[in-house]
DRENMI-776982 format. One record per residue (C-alpha): residue number from 0; residue in one letter; x, y, z. Coordinates in Angstrom, 3 decimals, decimal comma, m for minus. Last residue first. Example, Ala and Ser with C-alpha at 12.3 -4.5 7.8 and 13.67 -1.06 7.14 Angstrom:
# DRENMI-776982
    n  res        c1        c2        c3
    1    S    13,670    m1,060     7,140
    0    A    12,300    m4,500     7,800
This chain:
# DRENMI-776982
    n  res        c1        c2        c3
  370    K   m39,380   m26,855    46,992
  369    T   m37,615   m23,938    48,680
  368    W   m36,199   m22,444    45,471
  367    L   m39,636   m22,231    43,837
  366    G   m40,913   m20,220    46,809
  365    K   m38,477   m17,432    45,999
  364    I   m40,367   m16,878    42,728
  363    I   m43,778   m16,625    44,419
  362    E   m42,454   m14,301    47,131
  361    V   m40,755   m12,044    44,566
  360    V   m43,925   m11,591    42,522
  359    R   m46,002   m10,806    45,609
  358    E   m43,339    m8,402    46,881
  357    L   m43,527    m6,537    43,562
  356    E   m47,306    m6,406    43,871
  355    T   m47,095    m4,991    47,398
  354    D   m44,440    m2,520    46,268
  353    T   m46,954    m1,241    43,716
  352    M   m46,800    m1,836    39,981
  351    K   m47,959     1,040    37,753
  350    T   m44,624     1,105    35,908
  349    D   m45,215    m2,462    34,712
  348    S   m42,058    m4,547    34,857
  347    P   m43,387    m8,090    35,182
  346    L   m40,373   m10,415    34,859
  345    C   m38,747   m11,378    31,567
  344    V   m37,278   m14,901    31,584
  343    G   m34,072   m16,320    30,150
  342    N   m32,455   m19,763    30,110
  341    E   m33,414   m21,121    26,691
  340    F   m33,518   m17,712    25,014
  339    L   m30,200   m16,596    26,495
  338    K   m28,697   m19,955    25,511
  337    E   m29,940   m19,541    21,942
  336    S   m28,485   m16,027    21,735
  335    V   m25,089   m17,241    22,987
  334    D   m24,853   m20,288    20,702
  333    T   m22,019   m19,434    18,314
  332    G   m21,909   m16,660    15,747
  331    V   m22,916   m15,852    12,186
  330    F   m26,319   m16,969    10,917
  329    D   m27,432   m17,405     7,313
  328    Y   m31,062   m17,374     6,215
  327    K   m33,261   m20,467     5,850
  326    K   m34,116   m20,288     9,570
  325    F   m36,144   m17,110     9,036
  324    F   m39,714   m18,374     8,629
  323    P   m39,551   m21,243    11,121
  322    Q   m37,628   m19,233    13,774
  321    I   m34,218   m20,672    14,678
  320    H   m32,238   m17,880    12,977
  319    M   m34,568   m15,254    14,441
  318    P   m33,645   m15,946    18,039
  317    K   m36,557   m16,538    20,447
  316    W   m36,957   m13,391    22,522
  315    I   m36,528   m13,901    26,277
  314    P   m39,498   m15,745    27,738
  313    R   m42,596   m14,096    29,195
  312    S   m44,220   m12,807    32,371
  311    E   m47,785   m11,918    33,388
  310    I   m49,160   m12,394    36,899
  309    N   m52,564   m14,000    37,540
  308    A   m51,192   m16,192    40,373
  307    D   m51,205   m19,339    38,225
  306    E   m49,384   m17,298    35,568
  305    L   m46,654   m16,480    38,066
  304    A   m46,045   m20,157    38,886
  303    I   m46,222   m21,069    35,188
  302    M   m43,725   m18,358    34,170
  301    I   m41,322   m19,242    36,984
  300    D   m41,282   m22,957    36,221
  299    F   m40,960   m22,233    32,474
  298    P   m37,859   m20,145    33,145
  297    R   m36,181   m23,119    34,884
  296    V   m35,353   m23,812    38,520
  295    K   m32,629   m26,506    38,587
  294    D   m29,708   m24,114    38,006
  293    R   m28,457   m21,605    35,425
  292    L   m31,346   m19,149    35,242
  291    I   m31,234   m15,957    33,193
  290    M   m32,777   m12,649    34,200
  289    S   m34,926    m9,891    32,772
  288    S   m36,345    m6,618    34,047
  287    L   m38,159    m5,166    31,030
  286    W   m37,754    m1,524    29,989
  285    Y   m34,702    m1,046    32,221
  284    N   m34,135     2,469    30,759
  283    P   m30,451     1,618    30,643
  282    E   m27,540     3,921    31,505
  281    N   m24,612     2,144    29,819
  280    W   m20,922     3,030    29,815
  279    E   m20,127     1,305    33,119
  278    N   m21,822    m1,877    31,972
  277    S   m24,678    m3,730    33,656
  276    P   m25,839    m7,122    32,462
  275    M   m29,292    m8,708    32,674
  274    F   m29,712   m10,531    35,960
  273    E   m28,091   m13,850    36,897
  272    V   m29,861   m16,435    39,033
  271    G   m28,245   m19,863    39,525
  270    K   m28,702   m19,998    43,288
  269    L   m30,777   m17,118    44,607
  268    E   m28,684   m14,109    45,645
  267    G   m30,060   m11,822    42,932
  266    L   m33,687   m12,374    43,891
  265    E   m34,506    m9,635    46,407
  264    R   m31,877    m7,042    45,511
  263    K   m32,044    m7,733    41,793
  262    Y   m35,832    m7,658    41,800
  261    F   m35,996    m4,336    43,659
  260    E   m33,197    m2,873    41,501
  259    F   m35,136    m3,729    38,340
  258    I   m38,381    m2,255    39,681
  257    Y   m36,660     0,968    40,776
  256    K   m35,002     1,274    37,365
  255    K   m38,392     0,939    35,648
  254    K   m39,748     3,604    38,030
  253    E   m36,989     6,097    37,150
  252    V   m37,367     5,396    33,435
  251    R   m41,107     6,113    33,719
  250    K   m40,465     9,358    35,563
  249    D   m37,991    10,457    32,861
  248    L   m40,567     9,719    30,156
  247    V   m43,287    11,786    31,850
  246    K   m43,398    14,740    29,437
  245    L   m42,983    12,388    26,462
  244    Q   m46,306    10,804    27,353
  243    G   m48,173    14,062    26,742
  242    R   m46,605    14,547    23,320
  241    G   m47,256    10,896    22,487
  240    I   m50,949    11,137    23,322
  239    G   m51,189    14,121    20,990
  238    A   m49,398    12,110    18,293
  237    V   m52,243     9,576    18,449
  236    V   m54,780    12,326    17,746
  235    N   m52,708    13,789    14,878
  234    S   m52,393    10,387    13,211
  233    M   m48,975     8,914    12,460
  232    R   m47,944     8,579     8,821
  231    Y   m47,261     5,175     7,254
  230    N   m49,623     4,824     4,289
  229    F   m46,851     3,916     1,863
  228    G   m45,689     5,222    m1,504
  227    L   m44,139     3,881    m4,675
  226    E   m42,719     6,786    m6,672
  225    S   m43,958     9,231    m9,315
  224    H   m47,415     9,675    m7,816
  223    Q   m49,909    12,327    m8,877
  222    Y   m53,199    13,300    m7,290
  221    H   m54,194    16,616    m8,861
  220    R   m53,026    20,087    m7,921
  219    A   m49,439    18,843    m7,829
  218    Q   m46,760    18,369    m5,230
  217    D   m46,229    14,634    m5,621
  216    R   m47,934    12,158    m3,293
  215    S   m45,473     9,532    m2,160
  214    Q   m48,296     7,748    m0,266
  213    T   m47,690     9,950     2,796
  212    A   m44,979     7,690     4,256
  211    W   m42,845     8,083     1,123
  210    F   m42,939    11,875     1,493
  209    R   m42,258    11,724     5,226
  208    A   m39,265     9,479     4,489
  207    K   m38,000    11,996     1,916
  206    A   m38,176    14,787     4,489
  205    I   m36,274    12,535     6,894
  204    K   m33,630    11,925     4,213
  203    E   m33,171    15,660     3,636
  202    E   m32,926    16,288     7,362
  201    N   m29,946    13,938     7,715
  200    N   m29,367    14,118    11,473
  199    S   m31,775    11,224    11,758
  198    V   m34,871    10,063    13,619
  197    L   m37,670     7,696    12,584
  196    M   m40,556     7,555    15,026
  195    G   m43,154     4,939    15,856
  194    G   m46,829     4,368    16,505
  193    G   m49,388     2,354    18,398
  192    S   m51,245     3,061    21,637
  191    T   m49,250     6,342    21,733
  190    T   m46,962     4,770    24,301
  189    I   m44,127     5,530    26,681
  188    I   m41,891     2,789    28,117
  187    K   m43,234     0,399    25,492
  186    N   m46,089    m2,090    25,994
  185    G   m48,754    m0,232    24,028
  184    N   m46,498     0,371    21,021
  183    F   m44,663     3,681    20,968
  182    S   m41,604     2,484    19,049
  181    F   m38,362     4,312    18,328
  180    I   m36,049     3,998    15,341
  179    G   m32,692     5,612    14,668
  178    Y   m31,037     6,374    11,340
  177    E   m27,502     7,250    10,225
  176    G   m26,248     5,573    13,374
  175    F   m25,347     6,927    16,783
  174    T   m28,642     8,688    17,626
  173    G   m30,952     5,787    18,493
  172    T   m29,435     5,385    21,938
  171    H   m29,220     8,723    23,687
  170    Q   m25,713     9,984    24,443
  169    G   m24,119    10,087    27,902
  168    K   m21,739     7,176    27,318
  167    Y   m24,616     5,099    25,945
  166    Y   m27,917     6,423    27,261
  165    T   m31,349     4,788    27,485
  164    G   m34,467     6,991    27,555
  163    L   m36,072     5,289    24,556
  162    S   m34,550     1,805    24,604
  161    E   m37,137    m0,765    23,516
  160    A   m37,754     0,506    19,976
  159    A   m34,111     1,619    19,710
  158    D   m33,583    m0,235    16,435
  157    E   m30,466     1,588    15,333
  156    I   m29,605     1,705    11,624
  155    L   m25,942     1,828    10,565
  154    A   m25,116     2,441     6,897
  153    V   m21,953     0,684     5,699
  152    N   m18,610     2,263     4,855
  151    H   m16,664    m0,852     5,923
  150    K   m14,519     0,994     8,461
  149    K   m17,458     3,201     9,387
  148    C   m19,613     0,168    10,157
  147    L   m16,832    m1,461    12,190
  146    E   m16,234     1,704    14,228
  145    T   m19,975     2,091    14,810
  144    I   m20,116    m1,440    16,234
  143    K   m17,070    m1,089    18,457
  142    D   m18,136     2,221    19,957
  141    M   m21,783     1,118    20,158
  140    D   m21,479    m1,848    22,478
  139    A   m25,254    m2,423    22,501
  138    S   m27,337    m0,462    24,981
  137    L   m29,700    m2,284    27,305
  136    G   m33,320    m1,049    27,137
  135    Y   m34,759    m4,563    26,832
  134    L   m32,624    m5,094    23,704
  133    H   m30,825    m2,180    22,089
  132    V   m30,954    m3,461    18,499
  131    V   m28,396    m2,992    15,696
  130    I   m29,352    m2,967    12,026
  129    V   m26,403    m3,046     9,632
  128    A   m26,620    m1,987     5,994
  127    K   m25,498    m2,819     2,434
  126    V   m23,201    m5,833     2,928
  125    N   m20,612    m6,195     0,168
  124    P   m17,853    m7,712     2,328
  123    Y   m20,046   m10,702     3,354
  122    K   m17,803   m13,298     5,052
  121    A   m15,278   m10,825     6,442
  120    F   m18,094    m8,475     7,447
  119    A   m19,816   m11,395     9,215
  118    E   m16,676   m12,130    11,248
  117    E   m16,566    m8,487    12,335
  116    L   m20,211    m8,739    13,385
  115    A   m19,468   m11,921    15,358
  114    E   m16,696   m10,071    17,197
  113    P   m18,947    m7,043    17,768
  112    C   m21,645    m9,260    19,369
  111    M   m25,101    m7,779    18,805
  110    N   m26,971    m7,429    22,097
  109    W   m27,122    m9,368    25,366
  108    T   m24,546    m6,751    26,508
  107    K   m21,632    m8,686    28,039
  106    Y   m23,156   m12,095    27,271
  105    D   m22,654   m11,592    23,544
  104    S   m25,289   m11,811    20,820
  103    D   m25,196   m13,583    17,453
  102    I   m25,627   m11,978    14,028
  101    F   m28,342   m12,891    11,525
  100    V   m27,854   m12,353     7,812
   99    P   m30,960   m10,809     6,279
   98    T   m31,505   m10,782     2,510
   97    A   m33,180    m7,905     0,659
   96    N   m36,554    m7,902    m1,078
   95    Q   m37,262    m4,533     0,602
   94    Y   m40,177    m6,020     2,561
   93    I   m37,782    m8,850     3,525
   92    I   m35,518    m6,400     5,336
   91    P   m38,684    m4,906     6,833
   90    N   m39,388    m8,245     8,600
   89    A   m36,097    m8,406    10,519
   88    T   m36,573    m5,842    13,275
   87    A   m40,303    m6,562    13,528
   86    S   m39,412   m10,211    14,206
   85    F   m38,481    m9,373    17,809
   84    T   m34,794    m9,603    18,666
   83    L   m31,949   m12,007    19,355
   82    T   m30,765   m12,720    15,794
   81    P   m29,223    m9,310    15,398
   80    C   m29,437    m8,031    11,814
   79    F   m26,859    m7,686     9,043
   78    V   m28,412    m6,607     5,735
   77    I   m27,374    m8,128     2,407
   76    D   m28,786    m6,667    m0,817
   75    K   m30,685    m9,055    m3,113
   74    E   m33,370    m6,464    m3,963
   73    G   m32,993    m3,097    m2,295
   72    V   m31,342    m1,200     0,556
   71    G   m30,671     2,419    m0,412
   70    A   m30,212     3,724     3,136
   69    A   m33,478     5,644     2,770
   68    K   m35,252     2,372     1,961
   67    L   m33,744     0,692     5,005
   66    A   m34,755     3,643     7,183
   65    L   m38,236     3,549     5,616
   64    H   m38,714    m0,081     6,652
   63    I   m37,272     0,496    10,119
   62    A   m39,712     3,384    10,652
   61    A   m42,643     1,316     9,403
   60    T   m41,722    m1,373    11,935
   59    G   m41,593     1,258    14,681
   58    S   m45,209     1,994    13,867
   57    S   m47,632     4,467    12,238
   56    L   m44,987     7,135    11,674
   55    A   m43,734    10,396    13,156
   54    A   m40,717    11,632    11,191
   53    A   m37,773    13,120    13,078
   52    D   m35,083    15,760    12,658
   51    K   m31,806    17,075    14,072
   50    S   m31,374    14,430    16,777
   49    G   m30,623    15,141    20,415
   48    V   m32,889    12,567    22,078
   47    K   m35,309    15,068    23,631
   46    D   m35,028    17,610    20,827
   45    A   m35,955    15,001    18,206
   44    L   m38,872    13,857    20,380
   43    E   m40,095    17,436    20,809
   42    R   m39,940    18,351    17,114
   41    E   m41,585    15,163    15,895
   40    F   m44,256    15,391    18,589
   39    G   m44,938    19,015    17,728
   38    N   m45,377    18,379    14,013
   37    V   m47,666    15,429    14,687
   36    N   m49,584    17,381    17,330
   35    E   m49,881    20,352    14,970
   34    G   m51,693    18,372    12,281
   33    L   m51,684    15,221    10,180
   32    P   m53,924    12,170     9,864
   31    A   m57,235    13,987    10,328
   30    I   m58,409    14,601    13,893
   29    W   m57,617    18,291    13,499
   28    N   m61,152    19,428    14,401
   27    T   m59,716    22,357    16,422
   26    D   m61,483    21,244    19,592
   25    F   m60,812    17,586    18,818
   24    A   m57,068    18,076    18,325
   23    E   m56,967    20,321    21,399
   22    Q   m58,703    17,580    23,368
   21    V   m55,981    15,121    22,351
   20    Y   m53,269    17,559    23,446
   19    E   m54,840    18,204    26,835
   18    M   m55,811    14,541    27,168
   17    E   m52,179    13,450    27,008
   16    Y   m51,007    15,808    29,736
   15    G   m53,514    14,386    32,215
   14    E   m51,342    15,076    35,255
   13    D   m51,421    11,454    36,403
   12    S   m49,757    10,541    33,116
   11    M   m51,024     7,544    31,154
   10    H   m49,427     4,166    31,766
    9    P   m49,850     1,584    29,018
    8    S   m48,985    m1,976    30,112
    7    S   m45,702    m3,747    30,780
    6    L   m45,692    m7,337    32,053
    5    F   m49,096    m6,985    33,655
    4    V   m50,207    m7,839    37,173
    3    R   m53,815    m9,018    37,228
    2    D   m55,598    m8,505    40,535
    1    G   m55,255   m11,167    43,207
    0    M   m55,486   m14,958    43,140
């Protein structure tokens, strides 16, 4: 059967950068929630993506939640959200007692469709915020989306959880809106085991987010709280891992691109196979190599064949508007996101994969076309 091949697992640096920072935290006894690693990680991540400030948090979900709060989203407010995403994008809207309206994708980007977004603005002129996602490391069409948000004077929040290292027209995703979100979950392109980052050019809002994330503890000798707070700050040990991982981000992007190009070269000519889209303005990080199938071989066939060989794969995200919890909310669009879900599959894209493992995956998939 062979050793397990993972979809996308943690990959620590060969140089041991992470352990240097973690060891420093232990040596100085700064294993408490905050410390120099947290400060350093915030500074270094902000510098890397070109944002003025950043707040290191316990998860990308926490970062989305605080971005919504910072944008003034509250009870009964409308928030536009892509339907083709993980539930973590949509859940914080509910945390704020707001109402999500789900927006369809387009085939050009697999991300939020600007035409559907414009239609949603016409239907809901009093929307409070827009969350856009850069799915699988593919940038959304940011010129059109930012133009629409500015036209309607609505806060734009970028869920760049899957797109750290992706560029849109030479600029890092996560830095076009008022707020950007990154995730360092175990399967992301770099990881802290769990964690996230909120970035913004509004330093005052980032300072406020840090305050909320630290239980909204007022500056007083005693414990005093004038606002609702959250336990959302990243630990100093975890941040040390992140600082080390950030040093190898470019290497990870390079390997993800290699994996994608390998699959596209070897599988792209198979009947009915179409890989995730490329656009001249997009430099993806290729977080997960994904494709859609338009012939007799179906995603389930590929996933079962790979699973039988101890190789991990998974479907494209199931759209939010057809999820049991979220289907009561409105949806604007056609059927693009549903078709991507029905016909899509994510191939193993682990940066530790060898050419032998890649060839193993390709051989199994090609075999389905010869049956």
